[in-house]
Every structure is written in structure tokens, then in C-alpha cells.
C-alpha positions in Angstrom: -15.7 13.0 -7.5 -15.4 11.9 -3.9 -16.3 14.6 -1.4 -13.5 15.2 1.0 -14.3 14.9 4.7 -12.6 17.4 6.9 -9.9 16.0 9.2 -11.1 15.5 12.8 -7.8 16.9 14.2 -6.5 14.8 17.1 -8.0 12.1 19.2 -9.8 13.3 22.3 -10.2 11.0 25.2 -13.3 8.8 25.0 -16.2 9.8 27.1 -18.3 7.2 29.1 -21.9 7.2 30.1 -22.5 6.9 33.9 -24.6 3.8 33.3 -21.9 1.9 31.5 -19.5 -0.7 32.9 -16.3 1.1 34.0 -14.3 -0.9 31.5 -16.6 -0.6 28.6 -15.7 1.9 25.9 -18.3 4.5 25.0 -17.7 3.9 21.3 -16.4 0.5 20.2 -13.0 0.6 18.5 -11.9 -1.1 15.2 -9.0 -3.6 15.7 -6.5 -4.2 12.9 -4.3 -7.3 13.0 -0.9 -7.2 11.3 2.4 -9.0 11.1 4.5 -6.4 9.3 7.1 -3.7 10.0 4.4 -1.3 11.0 3.7 1.5 10.4 5.9 2.2 7.3 7.8 -1.0 6.6 6.3 -1.8 3.2 3.2 -1.3 1.1 1.1 -3.6 3.3 2.1 -1.7 6.4 1.2 1.6 4.8 -2.2 0.2 3.6 -3.1 -1.1 7.1 -2.1 2.2 8.7 -4.4 4.3 6.5 -7.2 1.7 6.6 -7.1 1.8 10.4 -7.3 5.5 10.3 -10.2 5.6 7.8 -12.1 3.0 9.8 -12.1 5.0 13.1 -15.1 7.2 13.9 -14.6 10.7 15.3 -13.0 10.6 18.7 -11.9 7.0 18.4 -8.5 5.5 17.7 -8.2 2.2 15.9 -6.2 -0.5 17.8 -3.4 -2.1 15.7 -2.1 -5.3 17.1 1.1 -6.1 15.2 2.9 -9.4 15.5 6.6 -9.1 14.7 9.9 -10.9 15.3 11.7 -9.1 18.1 14.7 -8.6 15.9 12.6 -6.7 13.4 10.5 -4.8 15.8 11.0 -1.0 15.8 10.8 1.1 18.9 7.5 2.8 18.0 5.6 4.2 20.9 1.9 3.4 20.7 1.0 7.1 20.7 3.6 8.1 18.1 1.4 7.1 15.2 -1.4 9.6 14.5 -4.8 8.1 15.0 -3.6 4.7 16.1 -3.2 2.8 19.4 -0.4 0.4 18.6 0.2 -2.9 20.4 3.3 -4.7 19.3 3.6 -8.4 20.0 7.2 -9.4 19.9 8.2 -12.9 18.9 11.4 -13.9 20.7 13.8 -16.1 18.7 14.1 -16.3 15.0 14.1 -20.1 14.5 11.4 -21.7 12.4 9.8 -23.6 15.3 9.3 -20.4 17.3 7.8 -18.6 14.4 5.4 -21.5 13.7 4.2 -21.7 17.3 3.7 -18.0 17.4 1.7 -18.0 14.2 -0.5 -20.9 15.4 -1.1 -19.1 18.8 -1.6 -15.7 17.2 -5.4 -15.4 17.8 -5.0 -16.3 21.5 -2.0 -13.9 21.8 -4.1 -11.1 20.2 -6.9 -11.7 22.7 -4.6 -11.7 25.7 -3.0 -8.4 24.5 -6.4 -6.8 24.1 -7.6 -8.0 27.5 -4.5 -6.6 29.1 -5.5 -3.2 27.7 -9.0 -3.6 29.0 -10.5 -4.4 25.6 -13.2 -7.0 25.8 -16.3 -8.3 24.0 -18.5 -5.4 23.1 -15.5 -3.0 23.0 -14.6 -3.9 19.4 -16.6 -2.8 16.4 -14.7 -4.8 13.7 -11.6 -6.9 13.3 -9.8 -5.9 10.1 -7.6 -8.6 8.8 -5.2 -8.7 5.8 -6.2 -11.5 3.5 -2.8 -13.2 4.0 -3.5 -13.6 7.7 -6.9 -15.2 7.3 -6.8 -18.6 8.9 -9.5 -20.9 10.3 -8.3 -20.5 13.8 -8.1 -16.7 13.5 -11.7 -16.5 12.4 -13.1 -18.9 15.0 -11.3 -17.4 18.0 -11.7 -13.7 17.1 -15.3 -14.0 15.7 -16.5 -15.9 18.7 -14.6 -14.2 21.5 -15.2 -10.6 20.3 -18.6 -11.1 18.7 -18.0 -8.6 15.9 -17.6 -8.7 12.1 -14.3 -10.0 10.7 -13.6 -8.0 7.5 -10.7 -9.1 5.3 -8.6 -6.7 3.3 -7.7 -8.1 -0.1 -4.8 -6.5 -2.1 -3.7 -9.2 -4.5 -4.6 -12.5 -6.2 -1.5 -14.3 -7.3 -1.4 -16.7 -10.3 0.5 -19.9 -10.2 2.5 -18.8 -13.3 4.2 -16.2 -11.2 6.1 -18.9 -9.4 8.6 -21.3 -11.0 7.2 -24.3 -9.0 3.5 -23.3 -9.4 1.3 -25.2 -6.9 4.4 -26.6 -5.3 5.3 -23.2 -3.9 4.2 -23.0 -0.2 3.6 -19.3 -0.3 1.2 -19.6 -3.3 -0.7 -22.5 -1.6 -1.1 -20.5 1.6 -2.3 -17.5 -0.4 -5.0 -19.4 -2.3 -6.1 -21.1 0.9 -6.5 -17.8 2.7 -8.4 -16.5 -0.3 -10.7 -19.5 -0.2 -11.3 -19.1 3.6 -12.1 -15.4 3.2 -14.8 -16.1 0.6 -16.3 -18.8 2.9 -16.0 -17.2 6.3 -15.4 -13.4 6.2 -18.4 -11.2 6.9 -17.3 -8.5 4.4 -14.2 -7.5 2.5 -12.4 -4.4 1.3 -10.5 -4.8 -2.0 -7.8 -2.7 -3.6 -9.2 -2.9 -7.1 -12.5 -3.4 -9.0 -11.4 -6.6 -10.6 -10.4 -8.1 -7.3 -13.7 -7.0 -5.8 -15.7 -8.6 -8.7 -13.8 -11.9 -8.1 -14.8 -11.8 -4.4 -18.4 -10.7 -5.1 -18.8 -13.6 -7.5 -18.0 -15.9 -4.6 -20.6 -14.3 -2.3 -18.7 -11.6 -0.4 -20.0 -8.1 0.0 -17.1 -5.9 -1.0 -16.1 -2.2 -0.9 -13.3 -1.1 -3.3 -10.8 1.0 -1.4 -7.6 2.0 -3.3 -4.3 2.5 -1.5 -4.7 5.5 0.8 -2.3 8.1 1.9 -2.1 11.0 4.5 -1.4 14.0 2.2 -0.3 16.0 5.3 2.7 13.7 5.6 4.1 14.7 2.2 6.3 17.7 1.6 6.1 20.1 -1.3 7.6 19.1 -4.6 10.9 20.9 -5.3 12.8 19.4 -8.2 15.3 21.5 -10.2 14.3 23.0 -13.5 13.6 20.6 -16.3 16.0 22.6 -18.5 18.7 21.4 -16.2 17.7 17.8 -16.7 14.7 15.5 -16.3 14.7 13.7 -13.0 13.0 10.3 -13.1 12.4 7.9 -10.2 11.6 4.3 -9.8 11.0 3.4 -6.2 9.8 0.0 -5.0 10.6 -3.6 -4.8 10.4 -4.7 -8.4 10.5 -8.5 -8.2 8.9 -9.7 -11.4 5.8 -7.5 -11.3 7.4 -4.2 -12.2 9.1 -4.1 -15.6 12.3 -2.3 -14.7 14.1 -3.7 -17.8 11.6 -2.0 -20.1 12.3 1.4 -18.5 16.0 1.1 -18.9 15.8 -0.3 -22.4 13.5 2.6 -23.4 16.1 5.1 -22.2 18.9 3.2 -24.0 17.0 3.8 -27.3 17.0 7.5 -27.0 19.4 9.8 -28.7 22.7 10.6 -26.9 21.6 14.3 -26.6 18.3 13.3 -25.0 20.0 10.7 -22.7 22.4 13.5 -21.5 19.3 15.3 -20.1 18.0 12.3 -18.1 18.8 11.2 -14.5 17.1 8.0 -13.4 17.1 7.0 -9.8 16.3 3.4 -8.9 15.5 3.0 -5.2 14.6 -0.4 -3.9 17.2 -2.7 -5.5 21.0 -2.5 -5.7 22.8 -2.8 -9.1 24.5 -6.0 -8.0 21.2 -7.5 -7.0 19.2 -6.3 -10.0 19.6 -9.6 -12.0 18.3 -11.7 -9.2 15.7 -9.4 -7.7 14.2 -7.8 -10.8 13.6 -8.5 -14.5 16.5 -6.1 -15.4 19.2 -7.5 -17.7 22.1 -5.5 -16.5 23.9 -5.9 -19.8 21.6 -3.3 -21.2 23.4 -0.8 -19.0 26.3 -0.8 -21.4 24.0 0.9 -24.0 22.9 3.6 -21.6 24.7 6.9 -21.5 22.0 8.6 -19.3 22.8 9.0 -15.6 21.3 5.9 -13.8 21.8 5.7 -10.0 21.0 2.5 -8.0 20.3 3.2 -4.3 19.3 -0.2 -3.1 16.8 -0.5 -0.2 16.2 2.9 1.4 13.9 4.0 4.3 10.5 5.6 3.5 11.8 9.0 4.6 14.4 8.8 1.7 11.7 7.8 -0.8 9.6 10.8 0.3 12.6 13.1 -0.3 13.3 11.5 -3.7 9.6 12.0 -4.8 9.8 15.6 -3.7 12.9 16.1 -5.9 11.7 14.2 -9.0 9.8 15.3 -12.0 8.1 12.0 -12.7 7.9 8.6 -10.9 7.9 5.7 -13.4 6.0 2.4 -13.4 5.5 -0.2 -16.1 3.5 -3.3 -15.4 1.9 -6.1 -17.3 -1.8 -5.4 -18.2 -3.2 -8.8 -17.3 -2.9 -11.5 -14.6 -1.6 -10.5 -11.2 -1.2 -6.8 -12.0 -4.8 -6.4 -13.0 -6.0 -7.5 -9.6 -3.7 -5.2 -7.6 -3.3 -1.5 -7.5 0.2 0.1 -7.3 0.5 1.9 -4.0 3.4 3.9 -5.3 1.0 5.9 -7.5 -0.9 7.6 -4.7 2.3 8.2 -2.8 3.8 9.9 -5.8 0.8 12.1 -6.5 0.6 13.1 -2.8 4.2 14.4 -3.2 3.2 16.5 -6.2 5.2 14.2 -8.4 3.3 13.3 -11.6 3.5 9.7 -12.8 4.7 8.2 -16.1 3.1 4.8 -16.5 1.0 2.4 -18.6 -2.6 1.8 -17.5 -3.3 -1.2 -15.4 -5.9 -2.1 -12.7 -8.2 1.0 -12.0 -5.6 3.6 -12.8 -7.6 5.0 -15.7 -10.2 6.2 -13.1 -7.6 8.3 -11.3 -5.0 9.7 -13.7 -5.3 11.5 -17.0 -2.8 12.0 -19.7 -1.3 15.5 -19.6 -3.0 16.3 -16.3 -1.5 14.2 -13.5 0.4 11.8 -15.7 2.2 11.1 -18.9 0.5 7.9 -20.0 2.4 5.3 -22.0 0.6 3.7 -24.9 1.9 0.2 -23.8 4.6 -1.6 -21.9 7.4 -1.8 -24.5 10.7 0.1 -24.6 9.4 2.1 -27.5 6.4 3.2 -25.4 8.8 4.3 -22.6 11.1 6.2 -25.0 8.2 8.1 -26.5 6.8 9.0 -23.0 10.2 10.3 -21.8 10.6 12.3 -25.1 7.2 14.0 -24.4 8.3 14.8 -20.8 11.5 16.4 -22.1 9.4 18.9 -24.1 7.6 20.3 -21.0 8.4 23.8 -19.8 8.8 24.3 -16.1 5.4 26.1 -15.7 3.7 23.2 -17.6 5.2 20.7 -15.2 4.2 22.9 -12.2 0.5 22.7 -13.4 0.8 18.9 -13.5 2.4 18.8 -10.1 -0.5 20.8 -8.6 -3.0 18.6 -10.4 -1.3 15.5 -8.9 -1.6 16.9 -5.4 -5.3 17.7 -5.9 -6.0 14.2 -7.2 -4.3 12.6 -4.2 -6.3 14.8 -1.8 -9.6 14.1 -3.4 -9.2 10.4 -4.3 -6.5 8.8 -2.0 -6.3 10.7 1.2 -7.8 8.6 4.0 -10.0 11.5 5.2 -11.8 11.3 1.9 -12.7 7.6 2.5 -13.9 7.7 6.1 -17.5 8.3 5.2 -17.5 5.1 3.1 -15.2 2.9 5.1 -16.6 3.5 8.6 -20.2 2.4 7.9 -19.2 -0.5 5.7 -16.7 -2.2 8.1 -18.3 -1.4 11.4 -21.9 -2.4 10.5 -23.2 -4.9 13.0 -23.7 -8.5 12.2 -27.1 -9.3 10.8 
């Protein structure tokens, strides 16, 4: 089991040797580049936040340079995010031409923003870059100007069968191009799963597997009502076609009326009227469901945290091959950190982190029958049995997913000097 590093507690001002240049930092800082609703806009934002924290040595804050449309930019003070110095680059205007120009010029804009903050060559230990943002210009400009390693963070490998138009889908083409560039140019990589790491290693990259991280201190205590008063289940996320929401609802529809009367399922992330278009759910199946099913649509992260704290299990069913096997569902660490055990089928590296009857109710497969049997097992739990599972979930999150537990691995790997 990973040994947990103790939190460093705060970020004291950096000290400087008398012989150093007045603008030179005593300890170089990691720089993370993003273009997301940072810090808690989506799974990618959350991953970059925790990766930035785990990459920072004691007494150092990582710099996050986030490029975002002005209309989507949140008013986040750079000192409001623990452990991070945040620089937000605002793109004015939302038309396609402005966005294209901003993307092409992003490496130069990042350098200008860093220089304005007094960050120059020698002040940066590593540039951490999401795989989706890996471009030839980004690598050339940042690698040459800053003279430090460029480490990509890989969280997915899409397959053309995910997209109706296959190779004719621009997003998919950009994804595969970025993946190719990373294998050819990046100095090292962090990967979210073992299978994705093996894919990159086979193409010559040195890779460290880092699952989605959390800050357990940000999660409140679990406080659901007694199971005897009803089993509270939660699906929270953006299902698209990767999360099998239809299987969950169909599994509930196959249960007896008495059992369904004891179930409350909350679906956060998609509205009922959008479910047909934005998930695999066939809404006609709802006619067969007598359980309480509540669609909340898109909700802020704070609401998701409250929902996790008030639920007995969070649910997730995914395919076992293809795209899902390369990724790692970030909602699992988030749920465990909230003391909410998970009910899911095993994909990716999940078998290394959750055990049946300990932190999870594991489904035998990804069919409605598997879901039905899993929920029926959960309904037999007494409150004290669930409380033991909740405590185990929090311990697992602290030992295996909290960013403090990863600092001793991430820091030396990403900040190692160029050979």
C-alpha cells in the first residue's frame, strides 16, 4: 500500500540565496498549462488541479496558466486555490476566428504571462501539459524557451468507433495527432491507467501511472439517512456514450415493486428531457420504473459533493474494453473520499483499488441483471454494515487517491532534469 506523506500545510514564501539573481526563484516551480473551467469545471480540471499540487515540492506552489474564453472564465483569485498560483488568460470574443488565433498563439501567450510574473528560463522545473493540448508549436516554444522537461498527462485513448463519422470527426483526428506527437516529442508522461501507460511505453515514452487524485480534506462526512428508510443511489457525471445509464435504470425496472419502493436514484449531470440525446438511456424504460428517479441536470461540483455525502452508493457501469479500458473514472475516487461506497463493474485498474463488500458492491458484469442483483445485495445491508463500508471507502481514498500520498512519486518523476 502506498505510504501517505504528511501534508505540508500552507505555502510559505520562497527564500532566496544572496548570490542568486534577484528575479531567480530559489526552487524552480512546476508550470501546468490548461484550457478548462479551472479549478473545478470538469474531470480534466480536477485532475490538473491535483496533479499540480502533487508535483510541487515543499514550500513551492505550482503555477497554472489557464487559457479560457472570457465568457466562461470564473472570478477565481490566484491565491484562492490551495497550493496553486493561478494565471488566467482570457480570450475575448467567442467567434471561431478569435478562438483559432488564440489557440495558435497560446505558447507565446503563456510565455508572456509567465514573464510578466517574473518567471523566466531556469525558474521552471517542468511544463505539465494535458495530452489534448500537445501541439508541435507548444513543444517547440516552451521546450526551447524554458529549457525544462515537457511532461504530458494522458487520460484517454479514443477509438474511432466511438464517433459516427470515425476518422472524419475533427475531434478524433486532433486527439490521435496529439497522441502521436506526445509519443515522439514529450520527455515523459503521466498516465491515468496501466493499459494507457503500456500503450505509451510501447512507443518509447517513460511513464508513471497516476490515477485520478483528490484532496480528501475537501470532502465532508457521509450523512445519508438510514437504509431502512430507503436506499439512496447516485449517478453523477456526464454520461455521453461511455457510462451505461440505460443499464442502471433497466436493472431497477426489473426489481420487484416492493424493492423498487425502497429505492431513490438521483441522476446528476443530464436532464430528463436531454437523456435521449446526451446518454444511452432509452427514456421509454422509465414507464416500467416505479422507484423514485430524480433527474437534476447539470449541477455545480458543490452540489455533487452534497449528493455524495447524502448517498449510500454511487453507481457506475461501463464497457470493459475499448475506450473505457484506457481511462479511469474520476468519479470513483471522489465518491470514496466522501465516504460513499461505489456500486460498479470492474474496468481499467479498479480491481487494484476496490474490493467487493469492503469499499464496493461489485457487479458481475454490465447487464441489467447484474445491476438488479447488486442493488438487491445493497438492500440487505444493515446500517452498521454500511457504516463500516463508508469508513473503508474513506481510508482507501486517503491511502490511494489523496494527492499527498502521490507527491513522493510524482515530484521526482516530473521534475527530473533533462538528460
